[in-house]
VOPAGU-2260 file (C-alpha; in pm, 1 decimal, decimal comma):
REM VOPAGU-2260
SITE   aa  ch    i         X         Y         Z
SITE  MET   A    0     980,9   -2446,8    2770,5
SITE  ALA   A    1     954,6   -2071,9    2717,7
SITE  THR   A    2    1022,7   -1922,1    2379,7
SITE  GLU   A    3    1245,3   -1619,0    2357,3
SITE  GLU   A    4    1202,4   -1337,3    2111,5
SITE  ILE   A    5    1521,3   -1289,3    1918,2
SITE  MET   A    6    1583,1    -934,2    1802,0
SITE  VAL   A    7    1793,2    -888,5    1492,2
SITE  TYR   A    8    1944,5    -548,0    1434,4
SITE  ASN   A    9    2048,8    -410,8    1101,4
SITE  ARG   A   10    2410,6    -303,1    1137,4
SITE  ALA   A   11    2390,2     -47,4     858,0
SITE  PRO   A   12    2471,0     307,6     970,8
SITE  LEU   A   13    2173,6     514,1    1078,4
SITE  SER   A   14    2177,4     861,8     927,0
SITE  VAL   A   15    1947,5    1139,0    1047,0
SITE  MET   A   16    1883,6    1472,5     877,7
SITE  THR   A   17    1695,3    1774,8    1005,6
SITE  LEU   A   18    1595,0    2041,9     758,6
SITE  ASN   A   19    1407,6    2372,2     758,0
SITE  CYS   A   20    1221,6    2338,3     427,3
SITE  ARG   A   21    1073,3    2689,7     408,1
SITE  GLY   A   22     773,3    2545,0     228,3
SITE  LEU   A   23     727,5    2229,4      22,1
SITE  ASN   A   24     409,2    2312,9    -166,9
SITE  ILE   A   25     582,9    2330,2    -506,3
SITE  PRO   A   26     609,0    1977,4    -655,0
SITE  GLU   A   27     967,3    2036,7    -771,3
SITE  ARG   A   28    1073,5    2114,5    -414,0
SITE  HIS   A   29     942,0    1793,7    -261,4
SITE  SER   A   30    1073,4    1578,6    -549,9
SITE  HIS   A   31    1413,9    1747,8    -505,2
SITE  LEU   A   32    1400,3    1675,2    -131,4
SITE  LEU   A   33    1320,8    1306,4    -188,3
SITE  ARG   A   34    1606,5    1283,6    -439,8
SITE  ILE   A   35    1854,3    1429,3    -186,4
SITE  LEU   A   36    1734,8    1190,4      85,6
SITE  ARG   A   37    1784,3     893,4    -147,1
SITE  GLN   A   38    2128,9    1007,7    -269,9
SITE  LYS   A   39    2259,9    1068,6      83,3
SITE  HIS   A   40    2105,6     743,5     217,3
SITE  ILE   A   41    1913,5     925,5     491,3
SITE  SER   A   42    1733,6     686,9     727,5
SITE  ILE   A   43    1529,5     945,7     920,7
SITE  ALA   A   44    1442,2    1291,9     790,1
SITE  MET   A   45    1286,1    1543,5    1029,3
SITE  LEU   A   46    1142,4    1837,9     838,8
SITE  GLN   A   47    1019,2    2167,5     976,2
SITE  GLU   A   48     833,2    2459,9     815,9
SITE  THR   A   49     665,1    2242,5     552,9
SITE  HIS   A   50     378,3    2499,4     519,2
SITE  PHE   A   51     115,0    2244,6     410,6
SITE  TRP   A   52    -259,5    2283,3     458,2
SITE  GLU   A   53    -411,6    2034,1     701,6
SITE  ASN   A   54    -602,6    1827,1     445,5
SITE  ALA   A   55    -398,3    1913,5     136,1
SITE  ALA   A   56     -49,7    1793,9     224,5
SITE  PRO   A   57     117,7    1630,3     -74,3
SITE  LYS   A   58     235,7    1275,2     -35,4
SITE  LEU   A   59     606,4    1280,3      48,4
SITE  ARG   A   60     630,9     903,7      21,9
SITE  SER   A   61     865,7     732,1    -216,5
SITE  ALA   A   62     994,3     378,9    -263,5
SITE  HIS   A   63    1294,4     469,2     -47,3
SITE  HIS   A   64    1095,3     656,1     222,6
SITE  PRO   A   65     749,6     494,6     242,9
SITE  LEU   A   66     670,9     591,1     604,4
SITE  HIS   A   67     553,8     951,1     635,8
SITE  TYR   A   68     420,8    1126,0     946,1
SITE  CYS   A   69     296,7    1482,7     916,0
SITE  ASN   A   70     147,5    1752,4    1139,9
SITE  ASN   A   71      14,5    2075,0     984,5
SITE  HIS   A   72    -154,3    2395,8    1092,1
SITE  PRO   A   73    -532,9    2347,3    1064,9
SITE  THR   A   74    -630,2    2675,7     897,8
SITE  ALA   A   75    -323,0    2847,6     754,3
SITE  ARG   A   76     -28,8    2758,2     535,6
SITE  ARG   A   77     233,1    2805,6     803,3
SITE  ALA   A   78     439,7    2596,3    1043,5
SITE  GLY   A   79     409,6    2222,2     982,6
SITE  VAL   A   80     648,1    1936,5    1049,0
SITE  ALA   A   81     706,1    1595,2     892,9
SITE  ILE   A   82     909,2    1284,1     968,1
SITE  LEU   A   83    1011,3    1050,2     686,2
SITE  LEU   A   84    1146,8     702,0     756,1
SITE  ALA   A   85    1347,5     489,0     514,6
SITE  ALA   A   86    1220,2     157,9     384,1
SITE  ASP   A   87    1504,5     -39,7     543,3
SITE  LEU   A   88    1402,3      69,9     894,8
SITE  ASP   A   89    1184,0    -179,9    1075,2
SITE  PHE   A   90     978,5      82,9    1262,4
SITE  GLN   A   91     670,0       7,5    1467,6
SITE  GLU   A   92     481,2     309,4    1598,6
SITE  LEU   A   93     384,5     283,1    1964,6
SITE  ASP   A   94     260,2     635,4    2033,8
SITE  ARG   A   95     235,2     978,8    1873,3
SITE  LEU   A   96     206,8    1327,5    2022,9
SITE  ALA   A   97     126,9    1624,9    1798,9
SITE  ASP   A   98      55,8    1992,2    1855,7
SITE  ASP   A   99    -279,2    2121,7    1728,3
SITE  GLN   A  100    -100,2    2416,9    1563,0
SITE  GLY   A  101     142,1    2204,7    1359,3
SITE  ARG   A  102     453,9    2304,7    1551,3
SITE  PHE   A  103     576,8    1964,6    1668,1
SITE  LEU   A  104     535,7    1591,8    1624,8
SITE  PHE   A  105     682,1    1326,5    1855,2
SITE  LEU   A  106     692,3     960,9    1755,7
SITE  LYS   A  107     755,1     676,1    1994,3
SITE  GLY   A  108     835,2     342,7    1845,8
SITE  ARG   A  109    1074,5      58,9    1805,9
């Protein structure tokens, strides 16, 4: 007898936000961003122009958005993208494609 995998879907509305941040290096800016995402119940936030250094990106994680994917420019504080996923999303990363200049980041998952 074969076993079947039963998939359960959360029927809560999925809300997606895209935002040009124009730099998130100031701590007040990224705490303000996380507060807005929590208040608006954003499930997926796609951020552009984060302007982080490659190895010095601040942690944009919070209790409400624990999954954080980031791609930054390797030598300058320019470009940069990030994707934040809410805690109630059951996301499993399958593949990732990122530009070496920090211009884009593609996630494949379920």
